[in-house]
TIDOBA-34556 format. One line per field, with one value per residue (C-alpha): residue number from 0; residue in three letters; z negated, x negated, y. Coordinates in nm, 4 decimals, decimal comma. Each point is the difference from the previous one (the first is absolute). Layout:
# residues N
seq: [NUM; ...]
type: [ALA; ...]
zz: [Z; ...]
xx: [X; ...]
yy: [Y; ...]
***
This chain:
# residues 377
seq: [0; 1; 2; 3; 4; 5; 6; 7; 8; 9; 10; 11; 12; 13; 14; 15; 16; 17; 18; 19; 20; 21; 22; 23; 24; 25; 26; 27; 28; 29; 30; 31; 32; 33; 34; 35; 36; 37; 38; 39; 40; 41; 42; 43; 44; 45; 46; 47; 48; 49; 50; 51; 52; 53; 54; 55; 56; 57; 58; 59; 60; 61; 62; 63; 64; 65; 66; 67; 68; 69; 70; 71; 72; 73; 74; 75; 76; 77; 78; 79; 80; 81; 82; 83; 84; 85; 86; 87; 88; 89; 90; 91; 92; 93; 94; 95; 96; 97; 98; 99; 100; 101; 102; 103; 104; 105; 106; 107; 108; 109; 110; 111; 112; 113; 114; 115; 116; 117; 118; 119; 120; 121; 122; 123; 124; 125; 126; 127; 128; 129; 130; 131; 132; 133; 134; 135; 136; 137; 138; 139; 140; 141; 142; 143; 144; 145; 146; 147; 148; 149; 150; 151; 152; 153; 154; 155; 156; 157; 158; 159; 160; 161; 162; 163; 164; 165; 166; 167; 168; 169; 170; 171; 172; 173; 174; 175; 176; 177; 178; 179; 180; 181; 182; 183; 184; 185; 186; 187; 188; 189; 190; 191; 192; 193; 194; 195; 196; 197; 198; 199; 200; 201; 202; 203; 204; 205; 206; 207; 208; 209; 210; 211; 212; 213; 214; 215; 216; 217; 218; 219; 220; 221; 222; 223; 224; 225; 226; 227; 228; 229; 230; 231; 232; 233; 234; 235; 236; 237; 238; 239; 240; 241; 242; 243; 244; 245; 246; 247; 248; 249; 250; 251; 252; 253; 254; 255; 256; 257; 258; 259; 260; 261; 262; 263; 264; 265; 266; 267; 268; 269; 270; 271; 272; 273; 274; 275; 276; 277; 278; 279; 280; 281; 282; 283; 284; 285; 286; 287; 288; 289; 290; 291; 292; 293; 294; 295; 296; 297; 298; 299; 300; 301; 302; 303; 304; 305; 306; 307; 308; 309; 310; 311; 312; 313; 314; 315; 316; 317; 318; 319; 320; 321; 322; 323; 324; 325; 326; 327; 328; 329; 330; 331; 332; 333; 334; 335; 336; 337; 338; 339; 340; 341; 342; 343; 344; 345; 346; 347; 348; 349; 350; 351; 352; 353; 354; 355; 356; 357; 358; 359; 360; 361; 362; 363; 364; 365; 366; 367; 368; 369; 370; 371; 372; 373; 374; 375; 376]
type: [MET; ARG; ARG; LEU; TYR; ARG; LYS; ILE; CYS; ILE; ILE; ALA; MET; CYS; MET; VAL; ILE; ILE; THR; GLY; ALA; ASN; GLY; CYS; THR; ILE; PRO; TYR; SER; ALA; ASP; GLN; PRO; ALA; GLU; SER; GLU; THR; VAL; ALA; GLU; ASP; THR; GLU; THR; THR; THR; GLU; ILE; THR; GLU; ALA; VAL; THR; GLU; THR; THR; GLU; GLU; THR; SER; GLU; THR; LYS; THR; ASP; PHE; GLN; THR; ALA; ASP; GLU; LEU; VAL; ILE; ALA; PRO; TYR; ASP; GLY; GLU; ALA; PHE; VAL; GLN; LEU; ASN; ASP; ASN; VAL; PRO; GLU; PHE; THR; GLU; ASP; GLU; LYS; ARG; SER; THR; GLU; ALA; PHE; GLU; ASN; TYR; SER; GLU; LEU; ASP; SER; LEU; GLY; ARG; CYS; GLY; ALA; ALA; PHE; ALA; ASN; ILE; CYS; LYS; GLU; ILE; MET; PRO; THR; GLU; GLU; ARG; GLY; GLU; ILE; GLY; ASP; VAL; ARG; PRO; SER; GLY; TRP; HIS; VAL; VAL; LYS; TYR; PRO; ASP; LEU; ILE; GLU; ASP; ASN; TYR; LEU; TYR; ASN; ARG; SER; HIS; LEU; ILE; ALA; PHE; SER; LEU; ALA; GLY; GLU; ASN; ALA; ASN; GLU; LYS; ASN; LEU; ILE; THR; GLY; THR; ARG; TYR; LEU; ASN; GLN; GLU; THR; MET; GLN; ILE; PHE; GLU; LEU; LYS; VAL; LEU; ASP; TYR; VAL; ARG; SER; THR; ASP; ASN; HIS; VAL; LEU; TYR; ARG; VAL; THR; PRO; VAL; PHE; GLU; GLY; ASP; ASN; LEU; VAL; ALA; THR; GLY; VAL; GLN; MET; GLU; ALA; TRP; SER; VAL; GLU; ASP; LYS; GLY; GLU; GLY; ILE; CYS; PHE; ASN; VAL; PHE; CYS; TYR; ASN; VAL; GLN; PRO; GLY; ILE; GLU; ILE; ASP; TYR; VAL; THR; GLY; ASP; SER; SER; VAL; SER; GLU; GLU; SER; LYS; ASP; THR; ALA; LYS; GLU; SER; GLY; GLU; THR; ILE; GLU; GLU; LYS; GLY; GLU; THR; LYS; GLU; SER; GLU; ALA; GLU; ASP; SER; SER; VAL; ILE; LEU; ILE; GLY; ALA; ASP; THR; GLU; SER; THR; THR; GLU; ALA; ASN; SER; GLU; THR; LYS; THR; VAL; VAL; SER; GLY; GLU; ASP; GLU; GLU; ARG; THR; TYR; ILE; LEU; ASN; THR; ASN; SER; LYS; LYS; ILE; HIS; LEU; PRO; THR; CYS; SER; SER; VAL; ASN; ASP; MET; ALA; GLU; LYS; ASN; LYS; GLN; GLU; CYS; GLU; SER; SER; ILE; SER; GLU; LEU; LYS; LYS; LYS; GLY; TYR; GLU; PRO; CYS; GLY; ARG; CYS; LEU; ALA; GLU; TYR; ARG]
zz: [-0,0133; -0,0875; 0,3582; 0,1585; -0,1786; 0,1021; 0,3651; -0,0058; -0,1553; 0,2752; 0,2773; -0,1503; -0,0202; 0,3590; 0,1191; -0,2072; 0,1620; 0,3506; -0,0293; -0,1516; 0,2934; 0,2439; -0,1689; -0,0517; 0,1678; 0,1610; -0,1220; 0,2655; 0,1067; 0,1384; 0,2730; 0,1202; 0,1262; -0,0989; 0,2499; 0,0320; 0,0780; 0,2554; 0,1915; -0,0214; 0,1515; 0,2783; 0,0859; 0,0233; 0,2167; 0,2187; 0,0261; 0,0802; 0,2904; 0,1368; 0,0029; 0,1556; 0,2626; 0,0480; 0,0567; 0,2378; 0,1915; 0,0287; 0,1187; 0,2693; 0,1001; 0,0287; 0,2110; 0,2479; 0,1624; 0,3536; 0,0960; 0,0164; -0,2456; 0,0959; -0,2323; 0,2344; 0,2853; 0,0221; 0,1897; 0,0406; -0,0700; 0,3211; 0,1802; 0,3078; 0,1864; 0,0347; -0,0760; -0,1010; 0,0959; -0,3003; -0,0025; 0,3263; 0,1842; -0,0571; -0,1561; -0,3150; 0,1145; -0,0898; 0,2527; -0,0048; 0,0634; 0,3057; 0,1622; -0,0373; 0,2945; -0,2122; -0,0027; -0,3274; -0,2034; -0,3750; -0,1954; -0,3608; -0,2689; -0,1226; -0,3354; -0,3317; 0,1533; 0,3341; 0,1931; 0,3079; 0,0144; 0,2683; 0,3374; 0,1866; 0,3359; 0,2989; 0,2682; 0,3259; 0,2607; -0,2179; -0,2727; 0,1967; 0,0088; 0,2599; -0,0680; -0,0791; -0,3622; -0,2359; -0,2557; -0,2924; -0,1799; -0,2983; -0,0931; -0,2700; -0,0588; -0,3198; -0,0098; 0,2753; 0,0430; 0,2875; 0,0597; 0,2981; 0,0962; 0,3282; 0,0289; -0,0706; 0,1532; 0,3626; -0,0786; -0,3483; -0,2232; -0,2404; -0,0598; 0,2193; -0,0929; 0,1234; 0,0936; -0,1415; 0,2909; 0,3053; 0,1166; 0,3417; -0,1257; -0,2207; 0,0333; -0,3762; -0,0135; -0,3371; -0,2028; -0,3327; -0,0512; 0,3181; -0,0405; -0,1884; -0,0354; 0,2486; 0,1497; 0,3594; 0,0497; -0,1072; 0,1545; 0,3469; 0,0337; -0,1845; -0,0232; 0,3563; 0,1344; -0,1289; 0,0551; 0,3560; 0,0212; -0,1102; 0,1819; 0,3189; -0,0557; -0,0895; 0,3018; 0,2463; -0,1339; -0,1568; -0,2852; -0,3681; -0,2379; -0,3766; -0,1364; -0,3532; -0,1562; -0,3445; -0,1721; -0,2686; -0,3156; -0,2559; -0,3592; -0,0412; 0,3159; 0,1872; 0,3396; 0,1303; 0,0383; 0,3509; 0,1654; 0,0916; 0,3564; 0,0905; 0,3241; 0,1828; 0,3472; -0,0544; 0,3486; 0,0876; -0,3454; -0,0689; 0,3531; 0,0951; -0,3230; -0,3090; -0,2723; -0,3732; -0,0723; -0,2749; 0,1177; -0,1949; -0,1206; 0,0485; 0,1657; 0,1283; -0,1652; -0,2889; -0,3400; -0,1272; -0,3561; 0,0452; -0,3412; 0,0804; 0,3643; -0,0596; 0,2613; 0,0723; 0,2362; -0,0474; -0,0988; 0,3019; 0,2084; -0,1651; 0,0338; 0,3559; 0,0988; -0,2131; 0,1973; 0,3039; -0,1040; 0,0088; -0,2974; -0,0516; -0,1114; -0,3122; -0,0069; 0,0067; -0,1846; 0,2347; -0,0991; 0,1024; 0,2451; 0,1633; 0,0743; 0,3293; -0,0199; -0,0583; 0,0998; 0,3506; 0,2533; 0,0586; 0,2474; 0,1344; -0,0965; 0,3831; 0,0079; 0,3621; 0,0228; -0,2212; -0,1268; 0,2452; -0,0796; 0,0519; 0,3231; 0,1346; -0,1233; 0,2040; 0,3344; -0,0178; -0,1506; 0,1727; -0,2199; -0,2573; 0,2865; 0,1825; -0,0186; -0,0536; -0,2032; -0,3766; -0,3013; -0,2807; -0,3556; -0,1048; -0,3710; -0,0253; 0,3142; 0,1788; 0,3610; 0,1427; 0,3289; 0,0845; -0,0419; -0,3497; -0,2595; -0,2496; 0,2253; -0,0908; -0,3676; 0,0322; -0,1380; 0,3294; -0,1616; -0,0007; 0,3645; 0,2816; 0,3661; 0,1674; 0,3148; -0,1097; -0,0369; -0,3078; 0,0072; -0,0052; -0,2746; -0,2333; 0,0474; -0,1406; -0,2976; 0,1108; -0,0461; 0,2246; -0,1628; -0,1670; 0,1754; 0,3561; 0,0508; -0,2483; 0,2758; -0,0082; -0,3546]
xx: [-0,0041; -0,2656; -0,1718; 0,3346; 0,0538; -0,3442; 0,0549; 0,3176; -0,1521; -0,2728; 0,2534; 0,1965; -0,3028; -0,0976; 0,3422; -0,0075; -0,3400; 0,1249; 0,3182; -0,2257; -0,2225; 0,2850; 0,1820; -0,3147; -0,0588; -0,3226; -0,1462; -0,0180; -0,3259; -0,0947; -0,2145; 0,2906; 0,3174; 0,3111; 0,2201; 0,2587; -0,2834; -0,1562; 0,3165; 0,0643; -0,3376; 0,0490; 0,3224; -0,1557; -0,2800; 0,2570; 0,1893; -0,3082; -0,1010; 0,3491; 0,0057; -0,3572; 0,1354; 0,3142; -0,2171; -0,2254; 0,3002; 0,1599; -0,3451; -0,0244; 0,3628; -0,0747; -0,3090; 0,1362; 0,2641; 0,1312; -0,1731; -0,3536; -0,1428; -0,2645; -0,2347; -0,0365; -0,1072; -0,3001; 0,1258; -0,1467; 0,2281; 0,1891; -0,2474; 0,1854; -0,0343; 0,3416; -0,1561; -0,3019; -0,1340; -0,0186; -0,2481; -0,1705; 0,3443; 0,0423; 0,3225; -0,0143; 0,2150; -0,0969; -0,1420; 0,3082; 0,2247; -0,2269; 0,0753; 0,3819; 0,2249; 0,3255; 0,2511; 0,0490; 0,1203; -0,0658; 0,1155; -0,1031; 0,2742; 0,0440; -0,1784; 0,1609; -0,0341; 0,1528; -0,3048; -0,0808; -0,2975; -0,1944; 0,1971; -0,1739; 0,0998; -0,1379; 0,1433; 0,1111; 0,2763; 0,1850; 0,0814; 0,0018; 0,3475; 0,2470; 0,2410; -0,0219; -0,0644; 0,2713; 0,0400; -0,2400; 0,1339; 0,1436; -0,3323; -0,1626; -0,3662; -0,1988; -0,0868; 0,2436; 0,0775; 0,1804; -0,1800; -0,0832; -0,3173; 0,1328; -0,3261; -0,2622; 0,1847; 0,1272; 0,3081; 0,0429; 0,0107; -0,3000; 0,1014; 0,1077; 0,1078; -0,3142; 0,0350; -0,3170; 0,0426; 0,1505; 0,3516; -0,1396; -0,2544; 0,2360; 0,3473; 0,0411; 0,2657; 0,1323; -0,2195; -0,0783; -0,2865; -0,1743; 0,0835; -0,1978; -0,0103; -0,2471; -0,0795; 0,0737; -0,3693; -0,0590; 0,3094; -0,0198; -0,3564; -0,2267; 0,1725; 0,1327; -0,3497; -0,0549; 0,3699; -0,0315; -0,3183; 0,1613; 0,3392; -0,1813; -0,2370; 0,2658; 0,2022; -0,2543; -0,1561; 0,2868; -0,2605; 0,0480; -0,1218; -0,0414; 0,1228; 0,0118; 0,0642; -0,0350; 0,1312; -0,2694; 0,1570; -0,1952; 0,0961; 0,3788; 0,0178; 0,3295; -0,1576; -0,2906; -0,3344; -0,0093; 0,0382; -0,2697; 0,0713; -0,1849; 0,0277; -0,1627; 0,1012; -0,0017; -0,0431; -0,2944; -0,1407; 0,0035; -0,1297; 0,3268; 0,1047; -0,2152; 0,0297; 0,0212; 0,0553; 0,1555; 0,2412; 0,0417; 0,3728; -0,0511; 0,1447; -0,2291; 0,0903; 0,2081; -0,0899; 0,1700; 0,0462; -0,0333; 0,1441; 0,3514; -0,0057; 0,0415; -0,1840; -0,1157; -0,1696; -0,3789; -0,1870; -0,2223; 0,3052; 0,1358; -0,3414; -0,0205; 0,3511; -0,0798; -0,3189; 0,2144; 0,2753; 0,2444; 0,2440; 0,0530; 0,3433; -0,0142; 0,1530; 0,3721; 0,1398; 0,2977; 0,2914; -0,0379; 0,3014; -0,1504; -0,3237; -0,1075; -0,0974; -0,3664; -0,1327; 0,0043; -0,0437; -0,3833; -0,0409; 0,3165; 0,2427; -0,0082; -0,2680; -0,0366; -0,1000; -0,1834; 0,1884; 0,1688; -0,2784; -0,2680; 0,1451; 0,0064; -0,3575; -0,1262; 0,1939; -0,0966; -0,3138; -0,3218; -0,2944; -0,1182; -0,1654; 0,3212; 0,1285; 0,3789; 0,2559; 0,0093; 0,1771; -0,2400; 0,0761; -0,2177; 0,0579; -0,0464; -0,2483; 0,1802; 0,0221; 0,3439; 0,1652; 0,2970; 0,2303; -0,1203; 0,2740; -0,2177; 0,0164; 0,3593; -0,0943; -0,2700; 0,0208; 0,0088; -0,2795; -0,2312; 0,1016; -0,2440; 0,0330; -0,3467; -0,1487; -0,3059; -0,1448; -0,0018; -0,3847; -0,0050; 0,2533; -0,1916; -0,3033; 0,2385; 0,0702; 0,3276; 0,1012; 0,2412; 0,3402; 0,0279; 0,3466; -0,0249; -0,4093; -0,0922; -0,2272; -0,2151; -0,0444]
yy: [-0,0090; 0,2511; -0,0860; 0,0606; 0,3115; 0,1374; -0,0786; 0,1705; 0,3264; -0,0069; -0,0184; 0,2766; 0,2294; -0,0793; 0,0984; 0,3210; 0,0802; -0,0751; 0,2055; 0,2811; -0,0025; 0,0135; 0,3014; 0,2187; 0,3379; 0,0455; 0,3583; 0,2790; 0,0896; 0,3266; -0,1528; -0,2247; 0,1823; -0,1266; -0,1907; 0,2825; 0,2495; -0,2308; -0,0347; 0,3659; 0,0627; -0,2707; 0,1676; 0,3428; -0,1357; -0,1559; 0,3270; 0,1847; -0,2438; -0,0031; 0,4126; -0,0217; -0,2520; 0,2128; 0,3152; -0,1693; -0,1383; 0,3471; 0,1438; -0,2739; 0,0565; 0,3729; -0,0516; -0,2356; 0,2349; -0,0338; 0,3442; 0,0741; 0,2807; 0,2368; -0,1353; -0,3278; 0,1995; 0,2407; 0,3018; 0,3176; 0,3029; 0,1491; 0,2360; 0,0767; -0,3290; -0,1714; -0,3507; -0,1664; -0,3608; -0,2646; -0,3039; 0,1019; 0,0127; -0,3901; -0,1122; -0,2106; -0,3059; -0,3559; -0,2225; -0,2001; 0,2798; 0,1094; -0,3272; 0,0279; 0,0301; -0,0585; 0,3027; 0,1306; 0,3113; 0,0487; 0,3010; 0,0546; 0,0436; 0,3655; 0,0534; 0,1456; 0,3477; -0,0946; -0,0056; -0,1939; -0,2632; -0,1338; -0,1033; -0,2715; -0,1644; -0,1816; 0,2461; -0,1717; 0,0289; -0,2504; 0,2377; 0,3394; 0,1666; -0,0906; 0,2971; 0,3718; 0,0988; 0,0840; 0,2587; 0,0053; 0,3061; -0,1949; -0,1130; 0,2312; -0,1140; 0,0835; 0,3670; 0,0980; 0,3754; 0,1533; 0,3222; 0,2276; 0,2210; 0,1782; 0,2043; -0,2820; -0,3145; -0,0472; -0,2029; 0,1939; -0,2997; -0,0820; -0,3762; -0,2793; -0,3418; -0,1647; -0,3575; -0,2002; -0,2457; 0,2200; -0,0756; -0,0848; -0,2739; -0,1930; 0,1294; 0,0698; 0,2987; 0,1067; -0,2382; 0,1758; -0,1957; 0,1333; 0,3623; 0,2622; 0,3820; 0,0831; 0,3427; 0,0847; 0,0196; -0,3517; -0,1461; 0,1473; 0,1170; -0,2342; -0,3532; 0,0316; -0,0356; -0,3322; -0,1238; 0,0789; -0,1761; -0,3212; 0,0595; 0,0401; -0,2916; -0,2493; 0,1137; -0,0526; -0,3245; -0,1749; -0,0758; 0,0138; 0,2643; -0,0338; 0,3206; 0,1160; 0,3495; 0,0608; 0,3361; 0,1095; 0,1557; 0,1685; -0,0790; 0,0649; 0,2458; -0,0481; 0,1227; -0,2067; 0,1817; -0,1868; -0,3696; -0,2485; -0,1350; -0,3372; -0,1741; -0,2946; -0,1629; -0,3658; -0,1674; 0,1993; 0,0092; 0,3735; 0,0902; 0,2160; 0,1155; 0,0235; 0,2867; 0,0751; 0,3746; 0,1964; 0,3006; 0,2767; 0,1090; 0,3690; 0,2737; 0,2980; 0,3173; -0,1668; -0,0944; -0,3206; -0,1211; -0,3741; -0,0650; 0,1403; 0,0779; 0,3667; 0,2446; 0,3481; 0,2100; -0,0320; 0,3265; -0,0169; 0,0018; 0,3028; 0,1695; -0,0791; 0,1262; 0,3141; 0,0790; -0,0142; 0,1895; -0,2769; -0,1358; -0,3606; -0,0871; -0,2067; -0,3461; -0,0563; -0,2943; -0,1456; -0,2132; -0,3637; 0,0553; 0,3140; -0,1665; -0,1722; -0,3273; 0,0760; -0,3678; 0,0477; -0,2808; 0,0121; -0,2466; -0,1077; -0,3182; -0,1215; -0,2653; 0,0415; 0,3729; 0,2480; 0,3120; 0,2447; 0,2759; -0,2652; -0,1296; 0,3819; 0,0330; -0,3048; 0,0957; 0,3796; 0,0426; -0,1719; 0,1282; 0,2497; 0,2190; 0,0387; 0,3426; 0,0339; 0,1632; -0,0489; 0,1576; 0,0896; 0,0371; 0,2849; -0,0681; -0,3907; 0,0295; -0,2899; -0,0521; -0,1284; -0,0943; 0,2333; -0,3068; -0,0896; 0,0348; 0,1423; 0,3386; 0,0491; 0,0011; 0,2468; 0,3525; 0,2186; 0,2312; -0,3007; -0,0955; 0,0635; -0,1368; -0,0361; -0,1500; -0,1828; -0,3544; -0,2123; 0,0108; 0,3706; 0,0439; -0,2334; 0,2144; 0,3112; -0,2239; -0,1474; -0,3695; -0,2060; -0,0807; -0,3307; -0,0608; 0,1138; -0,0103; -0,2724; -0,1719; 0,3162; 0,0102]
***
């Protein structure tokens, strides 16, 4: 019995020791954080990482926009030249793109500010228009204003609804993804030079031309600083058409606020007018309904012929040295054919008829009109 009693006591003591060990509390050490604090820190770290990832994602999203920013191109400030060559005038298409003879058109989605992005197409007769262009007056590109400067601009209006890819090349009419706020100078004097080259080449060869036009916006500006135009003739590997240029969205004599699209007569124009004793009528904002459709058909919708003006030019004018009747705009220093539609828009005080040759008039500082005498520019 005594032995049995001792065994029972030993067993009872062991059970007490075991129970006490299971119920004890480990003293808190300053070197070892409590479990709740560890969880809190882990949660905090996770939150910081999530926020960092979110910020990085937002930055990446902002960087990858459909439009090209001025920071991505090294472009000299406008100094009077309508355009400059980029990358030694060689377009930056991939080798696979340069071999493609598949017809296509791609237009970037508008960004959060309503701005156009790059327009990319493989120009060929297959996508050229088969009917006349319709109205585009309902489209209001970013930065759009209807404003006239009758003493400085031949057909009055500063801005055109400028097609990135000309209607005559791809048949796109009132496509908001293909229309930007462009000056008359950009639309009808500069871009037209390159559009005509591509149009004439495709019509005469039936080949394909890779063609990309990218509006370049600086920061959050609503009006593009200009457009990059790239083209490459596919079948002859760039022998017929090859260019990469930046065309400035400017209007001589006018200062433009590219942030909003507001504009004013430049101080230089005011000084010049003052010296000659003339006055320049300040801009006049016009109601949309009163304004003409300022985006004129530059090259013509008919795929079998160029514009009426250019057709007249080719049948009447045989060379720069031929003397004939021209109408001069003494203010803008432009040479026109008497049949040019710009003559009707010209202020009478700036209109001068003369018998001369284009080569002689060029020596006097005049330039051929981009509409009726484009081939002599």
